[in-house]
N, C-alpha and C positions, 0 to 999 in steps of 0.2 A: 627755184624749179628743181625738181628730182629727176633723175635720169635712172633709167632701169639697167643698164649695162655698163661695164668697163668700156665697152667698144664704143657706145655713144659717148662717153665722157673723152675717150682719146681724140675724137672727132672734133671736139670742141676748141674754139679759140682760148687764148690765155684770160682775155677780157670774160668769156662767158664761163669758164672755170672759176674764176674769183667771184664772178655773181652767184653761181651755183652754191659755192662753199659759204659765203656770207648769207645765203638763205637755209644755211643748215645741213648741206650735204658735204660730209667729211671726206667721202672718197674722191670730191673735187679737188680737194687741196693734195691729196696723195697722187692724184695724177699729175698735178702741177708740178710738184717736188721730182717725181720721177722724170718729168720732161726736161728739168734743167740741172738734175743732180751730177750728171757727167759733165757737161759743159762747164757748169760753175767749178768743179773739181780740178779739170784741166786748166781751167783759167788761172785760179789760184796758185795751182803747182808752178806754173810760169814765174810766179813772183817769188814763192818760198823754196822751191827745189827740193822739198821734203815730203814724201808721201803722208807720214804721220801728221805733220803740220798741216799740210793741205785738207786731210780729212777732219780735223779739229776746226780749221778755220771754215770749212764749207758747213760744217754742223751748226757752227755760230751764225753764218749767214742766212740759213733756213729759220732760225729760231727768231733771228730779227725780221725775216719775212713775214713769219707767222704771227709775230707781235705788232707789227705796222700794217698788215695787209688791209684792215679796216681804213687806215688812213689813206691808202694808195689812192692817188686822184690822177689819173691821166690827163685831166682836162688843163692840168698845169704844165704839161709838156707841149712843146711845139713841134708840130709834124705837117709836112706840105699837105698831105692828104687825109681824110678821116680812115681811109684804109690801112695807110701806113701807121696812124696812131693806134689802132686797134692790134695790129699785127707786132708792133715794137715798142710799145710805151712799157711793158712788164719787163719786157727783154732788157730794155735800157735800164729798168729801175733797179732789177736784181742784179745786173752786172756792176752797177756803181756800188751797190751795197758790198758787192764781193770785192771789188777793187779798194775800196776805202778799209774794209775790214782786213785785208791782206797787208795794207800798207801801215795799218795801226799796229799788226802783228810785229811788223819789221822794224817799226819804230821804237817799240818796247824792247827791243834786244840791247842788251848793255854789254855784256862781256861773252866771249864766245872761247870754249875750249879750244886748246890747240889741235887736239886731236881730230877736231870736226873740219878741219882743213884739209884732211887726208881725202883723196879721190879713190875711185874703185881699183886703180892699181897700186895702191899704198903710197903713192907719192903725196908729198905734202905742197900745197900751193904757195903757201906763203915763202917756204923755204926757197922753192924753184924760183919765185918771183925776186927775192932778196938777192939771191945766187946770180942769176942772169942780170941783175941790175948792178952787180958790184957793190952792193951797198954793205955787204958783210965780208970781213975776212974770209979766206978760204976755210980755215979751220970751223969757223961759226957755220958753214952750210952743210957740216956733216949733222944729220938728224940725231945720232945719239949723244951728241956733245951738248945740244940746246933743249932736248925735251923737257928737263928739269927746270928750265929758266923762262921757258916762252910764255906760260901762262901768266907768270908773274909781271913779264915785260909787257904783255898786252893789257894787263890789269892796270898798269900804271899809266898808259894812255889817256887822254881825255875822252869822254863820251863821242865827241863827234868825230873822234879818229877811229875808236872802236867799230863805229857804226858803219863807217866806209869800208874797212877792212872785213867786217862781217858780210856785207852786202856783195863786196867784190870777189873774195876768195873762198868763202864758205857757200854763199848761195849762188856765185858765179854770174851775177848780173851785169849787164853792160852799164858803163857809165850813163848812158842816157837813162836807163830804167832808175838808176841809183838817183839821180839828179830830181827825176819825177819824184821818187819815193821821199826824198828828203826837202824837196821844194827848194833847190839850191840850182843856181847855173853850173853847167856841165864843166866849165873851165874851174869853178870852185871846188867841185868835187874831185876833178883830177889833181888839181893842187893839193888837195887834203889827202888824198891818196898817197901821194909823193911825200909829203911831209910827215905821215902816219910812219911809213916804212923808214923813213930816215930817223924819227923818234924810236922805232922799235929797235933799231940798230944800236943807237945810244943805250937804250935800257938794256940790251944783252951784252954791252961791252963791258 
């Protein structure tokens, strides 16, 4: 079914927009993307904490949506009422894609340059943590003394330690969120974080 104006399209439900697009109305897809662009970007940003990464991932999400829209089948989802299914099934689907795409992005991270741990005030989260935890001698808590060695020290860590440090101190995620991303118990993540810091100290010594 073709609609004559953007106002008519804006009033349609997600399901009606999808049906209209699949019947050849390209504007229907544009309205659907516009409807979810900002919410999906904000959702992804909570995972990656970086605007450029969030933009790239958001674009990837909508490419996936476009490629798989014909296979989208709300009948496979379980909702208490037909009205709830019509209102939420596409939203559930697209946010699931966004979550999985963001998690895949974070899992692909391997090494993190030391400078990326700097916050807006110019302080370095990893140095602050190491110093506060008394894991490093006082002289190693001075930024100027370790800037030349920190990247090499992090690179020597195993991938599982690098991932935890990156997610915790670069992306500033909670241990709960890190556990969700890595598919590990939260106690395992906390233990891995501490062991990573201890190993980092050894690498710097």
